[in-house]
Structures are given as structure tokens and as C-alpha cells.
N, CA, C, O and the ligand as a Tripos MOL2 file, in Angstrom:
@<TRIPOS>MOLECULE
protein
  277   275    70     0     0
PROTEIN
NO_CHARGES

@<TRIPOS>ATOM
      1 N           0.8370   -1.2020    0.0060 N.3       1 MET1
      2 CA         -0.0080    0.0150   -0.0030 C.3       1 MET1
      3 C           0.8650    1.2280    0.0180 C.2       1 MET1
      4 O           1.8770    1.2690    0.7180 O.2       1 MET1
      5 N           0.4820    2.2150   -0.7460 N.am      2 SER2
      6 CA          1.2980    3.3880   -0.8170 C.3       2 SER2
      7 C           0.4540    4.6300   -0.6350 C.2       2 SER2
      8 O          -0.6680    4.7280   -1.1330 O.2       2 SER2
      9 N           1.0230    5.5720    0.0890 N.am      3 HIS3
     10 CA          0.3680    6.8140    0.3350 C.3       3 HIS3
     11 C           1.2290    7.9080   -0.2910 C.2       3 HIS3
     12 O           2.4560    7.8970   -0.1910 O.2       3 HIS3
     13 N           0.5710    8.8180   -0.9150 N.am      4 HIS4
     14 CA          1.3230    9.9020   -1.4800 C.3       4 HIS4
     15 C           0.7990   11.2020   -0.8180 C.2       4 HIS4
     16 O          -0.4040   11.4590   -0.7750 O.2       4 HIS4
     17 N           1.7270   11.9830   -0.3190 N.am      5 TYR5
     18 CA          1.3350   13.2640    0.3010 C.3       5 TYR5
     19 C           1.9010   14.3920   -0.5630 C.2       5 TYR5
     20 O           3.0140   14.3260   -1.0860 O.2       5 TYR5
     21 N           1.1030   15.3860   -0.6770 N.am      6 THR6
     22 CA          1.5960   16.5370   -1.3730 C.3       6 THR6
     23 C           2.5860   17.3020   -0.5320 C.2       6 THR6
     24 O           2.6340   17.1220    0.6850 O.2       6 THR6
     25 N           3.3360   18.1060   -1.1240 N.am      7 ARG7
     26 CA          4.3740   18.8250   -0.3990 C.3       7 ARG7
     27 C           3.8340   19.6700    0.7520 C.2       7 ARG7
     28 O           4.4870   19.8680    1.7770 O.2       7 ARG7
     29 N           2.6250   20.1560    0.5410 N.am      8 GLY8
     30 CA          2.0910   20.9520    1.6230 C.3       8 GLY8
     31 C           1.4660   20.2160    2.7620 C.2       8 GLY8
     32 O           1.0410   20.8430    3.7330 O.2       8 GLY8
     33 N           1.3890   18.8890    2.6870 N.am      9 THR9
     34 CA          0.7510   18.1160    3.7240 C.3       9 THR9
     35 C           1.6460   18.0790    4.9910 C.2       9 THR9
     36 O           2.8310   17.7530    4.9240 O.2       9 THR9
     37 N           1.0640   18.4080    6.0900 N.am     10 GLU10
     38 CA          1.8590   18.4490    7.2870 C.3      10 GLU10
     39 C           1.3610   17.4120    8.3270 C.2      10 GLU10
     40 O           2.0500   17.1090    9.3010 O.2      10 GLU10
     41 N           0.1700   16.8920    8.0910 N.am     11 SER11
     42 CA         -0.3240   15.8920    9.0440 C.3      11 SER11
     43 C          -1.3470   15.0390    8.3360 C.2      11 SER11
     44 O          -1.8660   15.4250    7.2890 O.2      11 SER11
     45 N          -1.6460   13.8700    8.9050 N.am     12 ASP12
     46 CA         -2.6310   12.9630    8.3470 C.3      12 ASP12
     47 C          -3.2950   12.2610    9.4920 C.2      12 ASP12
     48 O          -2.6830   12.0160   10.5320 O.2      12 ASP12
     49 N          -4.4990   11.9500    9.3050 N.am     13 THR13
     50 CA         -5.2290   11.1840   10.3750 C.3      13 THR13
     51 C          -5.0300    9.7180   10.0920 C.2      13 THR13
     52 O          -5.4190    9.2210    9.0350 O.2      13 THR13
     53 N          -4.4080    9.0050   11.0620 N.am     14 ARG14
     54 CA         -4.2230    7.5450   10.9200 C.3      14 ARG14
     55 C          -4.4940    6.8960   12.2740 C.2      14 ARG14
     56 O          -4.5210    7.5300   13.3290 O.2      14 ARG14
     57 N          -4.6940    5.5690   12.1620 N.am     15 TRP15
     58 CA         -4.9230    4.8240   13.3560 C.3      15 TRP15
     59 C          -3.5620    4.7100   14.1360 C.2      15 TRP15
     60 O          -2.5190    4.3960   13.5600 O.2      15 TRP15
     61 N          -3.6310    4.9690   15.4080 N.am     16 CYS16
     62 CA         -2.4280    4.8330   16.2630 C.3      16 CYS16
     63 C          -2.6700    3.6810   17.2190 C.2      16 CYS16
     64 O          -3.6490    3.6390   17.9630 O.2      16 CYS16
     65 N          -1.7220    2.7400   17.1640 N.am     17 ASN17
     66 CA         -1.8350    1.5830   18.0570 C.3      17 ASN17
     67 C          -1.6230    1.9810   19.5070 C.2      17 ASN17
     68 O          -2.2180    1.3970   20.4130 O.2      17 ASN17
     69 N          -0.7920    2.9550   19.7180 N.am     18 ALA18
     70 CA         -0.5130    3.3770   21.0610 C.3      18 ALA18
     71 C          -1.6980    4.1190   21.6830 C.2      18 ALA18
     72 O          -2.0460    3.9100   22.8450 O.2      18 ALA18
     73 N          -2.3020    4.9860   20.8800 N.am     19 CYS19
     74 CA         -3.4400    5.7710   21.4110 C.3      19 CYS19
     75 C          -4.7750    4.9570   21.2760 C.2      19 CYS19
     76 O          -5.7780    5.2590   21.9230 O.2      19 CYS19
     77 N          -4.7290    3.9750   20.4540 N.am     20 ARG20
     78 CA         -5.9130    3.1210   20.1630 C.3      20 ARG20
     79 C          -7.1000    3.9440   19.6350 C.2      20 ARG20
     80 O          -8.2640    3.7050   19.9570 O.2      20 ARG20
     81 N          -6.7390    4.8920   18.8330 N.am     21 ARG21
     82 CA         -7.7800    5.6640   18.1370 C.3      21 ARG21
     83 C          -7.0870    6.3590   16.9510 C.2      21 ARG21
     84 O          -5.8670    6.2960   16.7950 O.2      21 ARG21
     85 N          -7.8870    7.0040   16.1480 N.am     22 ARG22
     86 CA         -7.2810    7.7510   15.0350 C.3      22 ARG22
     87 C          -6.7380    9.0730   15.5360 C.2      22 ARG22
     88 O          -7.4210    9.8070   16.2500 O.2      22 ARG22
     89 N          -5.5690    9.3580   15.1770 N.am     23 THR23
     90 CA         -4.8750   10.5890   15.6560 C.3      23 THR23
     91 C          -4.1980   11.2740   14.5040 C.2      23 THR23
     92 O          -4.1030   10.7280   13.4060 O.2      23 THR23
     93 N          -3.7310   12.4690   14.7570 N.am     24 GLN24
     94 CA         -2.9160   13.1740   13.7760 C.3      24 GLN24
     95 C          -1.5050   12.6390   13.7610 C.2      24 GLN24
     96 O          -0.8610   12.5360   14.8060 O.2      24 GLN24
     97 N          -1.0290   12.3020   12.5990 N.am     25 PHE25
     98 CA          0.3700   11.9350   12.4230 C.3      25 PHE25
     99 C           1.0960   13.0330   11.6880 C.2      25 PHE25
    100 O           0.5400   13.6420   10.7740 O.2      25 PHE25
    101 N           2.3030   13.2890   12.0640 N.am     26 ALA26
    102 CA          3.0880   14.2550   11.3600 C.3      26 ALA26
    103 C           3.4740   13.6850    9.9580 C.2      26 ALA26
    104 O           3.7520   12.4970    9.7930 O.2      26 ALA26
    105 N           3.4730   14.5890    8.9890 N.am     27 VAL27
    106 CA          3.9900   14.2770    7.6960 C.3      27 VAL27
    107 C           5.0860   15.2510    7.3270 C.2      27 VAL27
    108 O           4.8940   16.4670    7.3610 O.2      27 VAL27
    109 N           6.2240   14.7130    6.9780 N.am     28 SER28
    110 CA          7.3300   15.6020    6.6620 C.3      28 SER28
    111 C           7.9320   15.2130    5.3230 C.2      28 SER28
    112 O           8.2650   14.0470    5.1120 O.2      28 SER28
    113 N           8.0700   16.1390    4.4440 N.am     29 ALA29
    114 CA          8.6230   15.8890    3.0870 C.3      29 ALA29
    115 C           7.9460   14.7540    2.4030 C.2      29 ALA29
    116 O           8.5970   13.9550    1.7310 O.2      29 ALA29
    117 N           6.5970   14.6550    2.5610 N.am     30 GLY30
    118 CA          5.8590   13.6670    1.8670 C.3      30 GLY30
    119 C           5.9070   12.2730    2.5490 C.2      30 GLY30
    120 O           5.3480   11.3110    2.0220 O.2      30 GLY30
    121 N           6.5630   12.1720    3.6960 N.am     31 ARG31
    122 CA          6.6700   10.9060    4.3850 C.3      31 ARG31
    123 C           5.9160   10.9360    5.6720 C.2      31 ARG31
    124 O           5.9810   11.9210    6.4070 O.2      31 ARG31
    125 N           5.1950    9.8710    5.9690 N.am     32 LEU32
    126 CA          4.4480    9.7820    7.2220 C.3      32 LEU32
    127 C           5.4140    9.6380    8.4220 C.2      32 LEU32
    128 O           6.3130    8.7980    8.4330 O.2      32 LEU32
    129 N           5.1880   10.4670    9.3840 N.am     33 GLY33
    130 CA          6.0190   10.4120   10.5800 C.3      33 GLY33
    131 C           5.3110    9.7600   11.7280 C.2      33 GLY33
    132 O           4.6640    8.7230   11.5790 O.2      33 GLY33
    133 N           5.4420   10.3850   12.8880 N.am     34 ARG34
    134 CA          4.8670    9.7920   14.0520 C.3      34 ARG34
    135 C           3.5550   10.3700   14.4750 C.2      34 ARG34
    136 O           3.1990   11.4900   14.1080 O.2      34 ARG34
    137 N           2.8310    9.5940   15.2560 N.am     35 CYS35
    138 CA          1.6810   10.1400   15.9260 C.3      35 CYS35
    139 C           2.0570   11.4030   16.7160 C.2      35 CYS35
    140 O           3.0060   11.3930   17.5000 O.2      35 CYS35
    141 N           1.3400   12.4340   16.5110 N.am     36 THR36
    142 CA          1.6900   13.6740   17.2560 C.3      36 THR36
    143 C           1.0560   13.7510   18.6000 C.2      36 THR36
    144 O           1.3370   14.6860   19.3490 O.2      36 THR36
    145 N           0.1930   12.7920   18.9580 N.am     37 GLU37
    146 CA         -0.5960   12.9350   20.1700 C.3      37 GLU37
    147 C           0.0650   12.2210   21.3440 C.2      37 GLU37
    148 O           0.3150   12.8520   22.3720 O.2      37 GLU37
    149 N           0.3540   10.9350   21.2270 N.am     38 HIS38
    150 CA          0.9690   10.2880   22.3720 C.3      38 HIS38
    151 C           2.4390   10.6210   22.4360 C.2      38 HIS38
    152 O           3.0570   10.5390   23.4970 O.2      38 HIS38
    153 N           2.9930   10.9920   21.3170 N.am     39 ASP39
    154 CA          4.4650   11.2020   21.2330 C.3      39 ASP39
    155 C           4.7830   12.6310   21.6860 C.2      39 ASP39
    156 O           5.9480   12.9800   21.8750 O.2      39 ASP39
    157 N           3.7580   13.4450   21.8580 N.am     40 ALA40
    158 CA          4.0820   14.8610   21.9810 C.3      40 ALA40
    159 C           4.3690   15.3650   23.3610 C.2      40 ALA40
    160 O           5.4280   15.0550   23.9070 O.2      40 ALA40
    161 N           3.5040   16.1070   23.9420 N.am     41 PRO41
    162 CA          4.1240   17.2710   24.6790 C.3      41 PRO41
    163 C           4.7590   16.8700   25.9750 C.2      41 PRO41
    164 O           5.5130   17.6620   26.5390 O.2      41 PRO41
    165 N           4.4990   15.6750   26.4890 N.am     42 GLU42
    166 CA          5.0950   15.3890   27.7910 C.3      42 GLU42
    167 C           6.5590   15.1280   27.7100 C.2      42 GLU42
    168 O           7.2540   15.1560   28.7250 O.2      42 GLU42
    169 N           7.0540   14.8700   26.5100 N.am     43 LEU43
    170 CA          8.5000   14.6310   26.2950 C.3      43 LEU43
    171 C           9.1780   15.8470   25.7110 C.2      43 LEU43
    172 O           8.7310   16.3810   24.6960 O.2      43 LEU43
    173 N          10.2200   16.2800   26.3210 N.am     44 THR44
    174 CA         11.0120   17.3690   25.7560 C.3      44 THR44
    175 C          11.8820   16.7620   24.6550 C.2      44 THR44
    176 O          12.0200   15.5410   24.5750 O.2      44 THR44
    177 N          12.4790   17.6220   23.7920 N.am     45 GLN45
    178 CA         13.3360   17.1740   22.7440 C.3      45 GLN45
    179 C          14.5240   16.3620   23.3930 C.2      45 GLN45
    180 O          14.9070   15.3090   22.8850 O.2      45 GLN45
    181 N          15.0640   16.8620   24.4760 N.am     46 GLU46
    182 CA         16.1660   16.2210   25.0850 C.3      46 GLU46
    183 C          15.7800   14.8200   25.6070 C.2      46 GLU46
    184 O          16.5520   13.8670   25.5010 O.2      46 GLU46
    185 N          14.5760   14.7300   26.1660 N.am     47 GLN47
    186 CA         14.1560   13.4180   26.6470 C.3      47 GLN47
    187 C          13.9900   12.4430   25.5240 C.2      47 GLN47
    188 O          14.3280   11.2680   25.6640 O.2      47 GLN47
    189 N          13.4610   12.9200   24.3770 N.am     48 LYS48
    190 CA         13.3360   12.1090   23.1950 C.3      48 LYS48
    191 C          14.6930   11.5860   22.7250 C.2      48 LYS48
    192 O          14.8600   10.4000   22.4410 O.2      48 LYS48
    193 N          15.6530   12.5040   22.6530 N.am     49 ARG49
    194 CA         16.9880   12.1460   22.1740 C.3      49 ARG49
    195 C          17.5590   11.1220   23.1010 C.2      49 ARG49
    196 O          18.1550   10.1440   22.6500 O.2      49 ARG49
    197 N          17.3930   11.3210   24.4200 N.am     50 ARG50
    198 CA         17.9710   10.3520   25.3170 C.3      50 ARG50
    199 C          17.3070    8.9690   25.1880 C.2      50 ARG50
    200 O          17.9800    7.9400   25.2470 O.2      50 ARG50
    201 N          16.0030    8.9630   25.0140 N.am     51 ARG51
    202 CA         15.3370    7.6760   24.7640 C.3      51 ARG51
    203 C          15.8150    6.9710   23.5380 C.2      51 ARG51
    204 O          15.9860    5.7520   23.5380 O.2      51 ARG51
    205 N          16.0380    7.7450   22.4600 N.am     52 GLU52
    206 CA         16.5370    7.1740   21.2250 C.3      52 GLU52
    207 C          17.9610    6.6070   21.4250 C.2      52 GLU52
    208 O          18.2980    5.5150   20.9650 O.2      52 GLU52
    209 N          18.7460    7.3820   22.1100 N.am     53 ARG53
    210 CA         20.1130    6.8810   22.3850 C.3      53 ARG53
    211 C          20.0840    5.5940   23.1460 C.2      53 ARG53
    212 O          20.8120    4.6550   22.8260 O.2      53 ARG53
    213 N          19.2360    5.5390   24.1670 N.am     54 GLU54
    214 CA         19.1880    4.3450   24.9960 C.3      54 GLU54
    215 C          18.7180    3.1290   24.1410 C.2      54 GLU54
    216 O          19.2340    2.0190   24.2720 O.2      54 GLU54
    217 N          17.7150    3.3920   23.2620 N.am     55 ALA55
    218 CA         17.2160    2.2980   22.4170 C.3      55 ALA55
    219 C          18.3230    1.8370   21.4300 C.2      55 ALA55
    220 O          18.4810    0.6400   21.1920 O.2      55 ALA55
    221 N          19.0640    2.7720   20.8780 N.am     56 GLN56
    222 CA         20.1530    2.3930   19.9640 C.3      56 GLN56
    223 C          21.2090    1.5950   20.7290 C.2      56 GLN56
    224 O          21.7460    0.6050   20.2330 O.2      56 GLN56
    225 N          21.4860    2.0420   21.9180 N.am     57 ARG57
    226 CA         22.5180    1.3860   22.7320 C.3      57 ARG57
    227 C          22.1570   -0.0580   22.9670 C.2      57 ARG57
    228 O          22.9970   -0.9560   22.9020 O.2      57 ARG57
    229 N          20.8810   -0.2580   23.2440 N.am     58 ARG58
    230 CA         20.4240   -1.6550   23.4890 C.3      58 ARG58
    231 C          20.5370   -2.4890   22.2340 C.2      58 ARG58
    232 O          20.8790   -3.6700   22.2820 O.2      58 ARG58
    233 N          20.2390   -1.8450   21.0840 N.am     59 GLN59
    234 CA         20.2110   -2.6200   19.8500 C.3      59 GLN59
    235 C          21.5890   -2.8490   19.2910 C.2      59 GLN59
    236 O          21.8730   -3.9100   18.7340 O.2      59 GLN59
    237 N          22.4500   -1.8600   19.4340 N.am     60 ASN60
    238 CA         23.8480   -1.9550   18.8550 C.3      60 ASN60
    239 C          24.8440   -1.5840   19.8730 C.2      60 ASN60
    240 O          25.3940   -0.4850   19.8000 O.2      60 ASN60
    241 N          25.1240   -2.4240   20.8290 N.am     61 PRO61
    242 CA         26.0970   -2.0940   21.8730 C.3      61 PRO61
    243 C          27.4530   -1.7600   21.3080 C.2      61 PRO61
    244 O          28.2000   -0.9780   21.8960 O.2      61 PRO61
    245 N          27.7800   -2.3430   20.1720 N.am     62 SER62
    246 CA         29.1490   -2.1420   19.6450 C.3      62 SER62
    247 C          29.3430   -0.7000   19.1610 C.2      62 SER62
    248 O          30.4710   -0.2450   18.9720 O.2      62 SER62
    249 N          28.2520   -0.0060   18.9670 N.am     63 LEU63
    250 CA         28.4040    1.4360   18.5360 C.3      63 LEU63
    251 C          28.7690    2.2690   19.7100 C.2      63 LEU63
    252 O          29.1530    3.4240   19.5260 O.2      63 LEU63
    253 N          28.6770    1.7580   20.9240 N.am     64 PHE64
    254 CA         28.9230    2.5170   22.1200 C.3      64 PHE64
    255 C          29.9110    1.7640   23.0060 C.2      64 PHE64
    256 O          29.5260    1.1540   24.0030 O.2      64 PHE64
    257 N          31.1970    1.8140   22.6290 N.am     65 PRO65
    258 CA         32.1820    0.9760   23.3330 C.3      65 PRO65
    259 C          32.1840    1.2430   24.8140 C.2      65 PRO65
    260 O          32.4540    0.3390   25.6040 O.2      65 PRO65
    261 N          31.8850    2.4800   25.2150 N.am     66 ASP66
    262 CA         31.9310    2.7230   26.6240 C.3      66 ASP66
    263 C          30.8780    2.0260   27.4300 C.2      66 ASP66
    264 O          30.9630    1.9610   28.6560 O.2      66 ASP66
    265 N          29.8350    1.4760   26.7190 N.am     67 SER67
    266 CA         28.8080    0.7690   27.4660 C.3      67 SER67
    267 C          29.0600   -0.7190   27.5680 C.2      67 SER67
    268 O          28.2590   -1.4600   28.1380 O.2      67 SER67
    269 N          30.2120   -1.1640   26.9980 N.am     68 LEU68
    270 CA         30.4770   -2.6130   27.0330 C.3      68 LEU68
    271 C          30.9860   -3.0700   28.3740 C.2      68 LEU68
    272 O          30.9160   -4.2550   28.7010 O.2      68 LEU68
    273 N          31.5020   -2.1330   29.1610 N.am     69 ALA69
    274 CA         32.1040   -2.4790   30.4760 C.3      69 ALA69
    275 C          30.9750   -2.8790   31.4000 C.2      69 ALA69
    276 O          31.2160   -3.2140   32.5600 O.2      69 ALA69
    277 ZN         -0.5460    7.9090   19.3700 Zn       70 ZN70
@<TRIPOS>BOND
     1     1     2 1
     2     2     3 1
     3     3     4 2
     4     3     5 am
     5     5     6 1
     6     6     7 1
     7     7     8 2
     8     7     9 am
     9     9    10 1
    10    10    11 1
    11    11    12 2
    12    11    13 am
    13    13    14 1
    14    14    15 1
    15    15    16 2
    16    15    17 am
    17    17    18 1
    18    18    19 1
    19    19    20 2
    20    19    21 am
    21    21    22 1
    22    22    23 1
    23    23    24 2
    24    23    25 am
    25    25    26 1
    26    26    27 1
    27    27    28 2
    28    27    29 am
    29    29    30 1
    30    30    31 1
    31    31    32 2
    32    31    33 am
    33    33    34 1
    34    34    35 1
    35    35    36 2
    36    35    37 am
    37    37    38 1
    38    38    39 1
    39    39    40 2
    40    39    41 am
    41    41    42 1
    42    42    43 1
    43    43    44 2
    44    43    45 am
    45    45    46 1
    46    46    47 1
    47    47    48 2
    48    47    49 am
    49    49    50 1
    50    50    51 1
    51    51    52 2
    52    51    53 am
    53    53    54 1
    54    54    55 1
    55    55    56 2
    56    55    57 am
    57    57    58 1
    58    58    59 1
    59    59    60 2
    60    59    61 am
    61    61    62 1
    62    62    63 1
    63    63    64 2
    64    63    65 am
    65    65    66 1
    66    66    67 1
    67    67    68 2
    68    67    69 am
    69    69    70 1
    70    70    71 1
    71    71    72 2
    72    71    73 am
    73    73    74 1
    74    74    75 1
    75    75    76 2
    76    75    77 am
    77    77    78 1
    78    78    79 1
    79    79    80 2
    80    79    81 am
    81    81    82 1
    82    82    83 1
    83    83    84 2
    84    83    85 am
    85    85    86 1
    86    86    87 1
    87    87    88 2
    88    87    89 am
    89    89    90 1
    90    90    91 1
    91    91    92 2
    92    91    93 am
    93    93    94 1
    94    94    95 1
    95    95    96 2
    96    95    97 am
    97    97    98 1
    98    98    99 1
    99    99   100 2
   100    99   101 am
   101   101   102 1
   102   102   103 1
   103   103   104 2
   104   103   105 am
   105   105   106 1
   106   106   107 1
   107   107   108 2
   108   107   109 am
   109   109   110 1
   110   110   111 1
   111   111   112 2
   112   111   113 am
   113   113   114 1
   114   114   115 1
   115   115   116 2
   116   115   117 am
   117   117   118 1
   118   118   119 1
   119   119   120 2
   120   119   121 am
   121   121   122 1
   122   122   123 1
   123   123   124 2
   124   123   125 am
   125   125   126 1
   126   126   127 1
   127   127   128 2
   128   127   129 am
   129   129   130 1
   130   130   131 1
   131   131   132 2
   132   131   133 am
   133   133   134 1
   134   134   135 1
   135   135   136 2
   136   135   137 am
   137   137   138 1
   138   138   139 1
   139   139   140 2
   140   139   141 am
   141   141   142 1
   142   142   143 1
   143   143   144 2
   144   143   145 am
   145   145   146 1
   146   146   147 1
   147   147   148 2
   148   147   149 am
   149   149   150 1
   150   150   151 1
   151   151   152 2
   152   151   153 am
   153   153   154 1
   154   154   155 1
   155   155   156 2
   156   155   157 am
   157   157   158 1
   158   158   159 1
   159   159   160 2
   160   159   161 am
   161   161   162 1
   162   162   163 1
   163   163   164 2
   164   163   165 am
   165   165   166 1
   166   166   167 1
   167   167   168 2
   168   167   169 am
   169   169   170 1
   170   170   171 1
   171   171   172 2
   172   171   173 am
   173   173   174 1
   174   174   175 1
   175   175   176 2
   176   175   177 am
   177   177   178 1
   178   178   179 1
   179   179   180 2
   180   179   181 am
   181   181   182 1
   182   182   183 1
   183   183   184 2
   184   183   185 am
   185   185   186 1
   186   186   187 1
   187   187   188 2
   188   187   189 am
   189   189   190 1
   190   190   191 1
   191   191   192 2
   192   191   193 am
   193   193   194 1
   194   194   195 1
   195   195   196 2
   196   195   197 am
   197   197   198 1
   198   198   199 1
   199   199   200 2
   200   199   201 am
   201   201   202 1
   202   202   203 1
   203   203   204 2
   204   203   205 am
   205   205   206 1
   206   206   207 1
   207   207   208 2
   208   207   209 am
   209   209   210 1
   210   210   211 1
   211   211   212 2
   212   211   213 am
   213   213   214 1
   214   214   215 1
   215   215   216 2
   216   215   217 am
   217   217   218 1
   218   218   219 1
   219   219   220 2
   220   219   221 am
   221   221   222 1
   222   222   223 1
   223   223   224 2
   224   223   225 am
   225   225   226 1
   226   226   227 1
   227   227   228 2
   228   227   229 am
   229   229   230 1
   230   230   231 1
   231   231   232 2
   232   231   233 am
   233   233   234 1
   234   234   235 1
   235   235   236 2
   236   235   237 am
   237   237   238 1
   238   238   239 1
   239   239   240 2
   240   239   241 am
   241   241   242 1
   242   242   243 1
   243   243   244 2
   244   243   245 am
   245   245   246 1
   246   246   247 1
   247   247   248 2
   248   247   249 am
   249   249   250 1
   250   250   251 1
   251   251   252 2
   252   251   253 am
   253   253   254 1
   254   254   255 1
   255   255   256 2
   256   255   257 am
   257   257   258 1
   258   258   259 1
   259   259   260 2
   260   259   261 am
   261   261   262 1
   262   262   263 1
   263   263   264 2
   264   263   265 am
   265   265   266 1
   266   266   267 1
   267   267   268 2
   268   267   269 am
   269   269   270 1
   270   270   271 1
   271   271   272 2
   272   271   273 am
   273   273   274 1
   274   274   275 1
   275   275   276 2
@<TRIPOS>SUBSTRUCTURE
     1 MET1         2 RESIDUE 1 A MET
     2 SER2         6 RESIDUE 1 A SER
     3 HIS3        10 RESIDUE 1 A HIS
     4 HIS4        14 RESIDUE 1 A HIS
     5 TYR5        18 RESIDUE 1 A TYR
     6 THR6        22 RESIDUE 1 A THR
     7 ARG7        26 RESIDUE 1 A ARG
     8 GLY8        30 RESIDUE 1 A GLY
     9 THR9        34 RESIDUE 1 A THR
    10 GLU10       38 RESIDUE 1 A GLU
    11 SER11       42 RESIDUE 1 A SER
    12 ASP12       46 RESIDUE 1 A ASP
    13 THR13       50 RESIDUE 1 A THR
    14 ARG14       54 RESIDUE 1 A ARG
    15 TRP15       58 RESIDUE 1 A TRP
    16 CYS16       62 RESIDUE 1 A CYS
    17 ASN17       66 RESIDUE 1 A ASN
    18 ALA18       70 RESIDUE 1 A ALA
    19 CYS19       74 RESIDUE 1 A CYS
    20 ARG20       78 RESIDUE 1 A ARG
    21 ARG21       82 RESIDUE 1 A ARG
    22 ARG22       86 RESIDUE 1 A ARG
    23 THR23       90 RESIDUE 1 A THR
    24 GLN24       94 RESIDUE 1 A GLN
    25 PHE25       98 RESIDUE 1 A PHE
    26 ALA26      102 RESIDUE 1 A ALA
    27 VAL27      106 RESIDUE 1 A VAL
    28 SER28      110 RESIDUE 1 A SER
    29 ALA29      114 RESIDUE 1 A ALA
    30 GLY30      118 RESIDUE 1 A GLY
    31 ARG31      122 RESIDUE 1 A ARG
    32 LEU32      126 RESIDUE 1 A LEU
    33 GLY33      130 RESIDUE 1 A GLY
    34 ARG34      134 RESIDUE 1 A ARG
    35 CYS35      138 RESIDUE 1 A CYS
    36 THR36      142 RESIDUE 1 A THR
    37 GLU37      146 RESIDUE 1 A GLU
    38 HIS38      150 RESIDUE 1 A HIS
    39 ASP39      154 RESIDUE 1 A ASP
    40 ALA40      158 RESIDUE 1 A ALA
    41 PRO41      162 RESIDUE 1 A PRO
    42 GLU42      166 RESIDUE 1 A GLU
    43 LEU43      170 RESIDUE 1 A LEU
    44 THR44      174 RESIDUE 1 A THR
    45 GLN45      178 RESIDUE 1 A GLN
    46 GLU46      182 RESIDUE 1 A GLU
    47 GLN47      186 RESIDUE 1 A GLN
    48 LYS48      190 RESIDUE 1 A LYS
    49 ARG49      194 RESIDUE 1 A ARG
    50 ARG50      198 RESIDUE 1 A ARG
    51 ARG51      202 RESIDUE 1 A ARG
    52 GLU52      206 RESIDUE 1 A GLU
    53 ARG53      210 RESIDUE 1 A ARG
    54 GLU54      214 RESIDUE 1 A GLU
    55 ALA55      218 RESIDUE 1 A ALA
    56 GLN56      222 RESIDUE 1 A GLN
    57 ARG57      226 RESIDUE 1 A ARG
    58 ARG58      230 RESIDUE 1 A ARG
    59 GLN59      234 RESIDUE 1 A GLN
    60 ASN60      238 RESIDUE 1 A ASN
    61 PRO61      242 RESIDUE 1 A PRO
    62 SER62      246 RESIDUE 1 A SER
    63 LEU63      250 RESIDUE 1 A LEU
    64 PHE64      254 RESIDUE 1 A PHE
    65 PRO65      258 RESIDUE 1 A PRO
    66 ASP66      262 RESIDUE 1 A ASP
    67 SER67      266 RESIDUE 1 A SER
    68 LEU68      270 RESIDUE 1 A LEU
    69 ALA69      274 RESIDUE 1 A ALA
    70 ZN70       277 GROUP 0 **** ****
């Protein structure tokens, strides 16, 4: 299945498994991004970055040699 977004599209209503309802998803450069509702305001940008780093560290420990000890 393919979705095409026009350049001006900034959001789309999609089903969110986390919210268990239809929510607004961000669309950036024609690509569907994340749910803007459960993902949004309680997390600061820094908290999101830290979460992503932690997830990457768990998935690819070799990328973070200091975490091997
Ligand atoms: Zn959601």
C-alpha cells in the first residue's frame, strides 16, 4: 500500500496503536512520521533524544564501546 502526500501536507489522520484511536500523524517531506498525540508534549526534545540513544545502545552495543564495560 502506498500513500502519497503533497508537499504541503503536514499531518494525516491515521490509526495509532498506542493511542488506540485515530490521531494526527506528522507528515514531513511527503513521508508519514509519528503520531503527534501520544508522542508529543510530555517529552522534551532532550528526553526524546535520550530515549533514542538508549534504544540504539540496546540494539547496537558495539556502537557505544563505553557501554560494554
Ligand atoms: Zn498515538
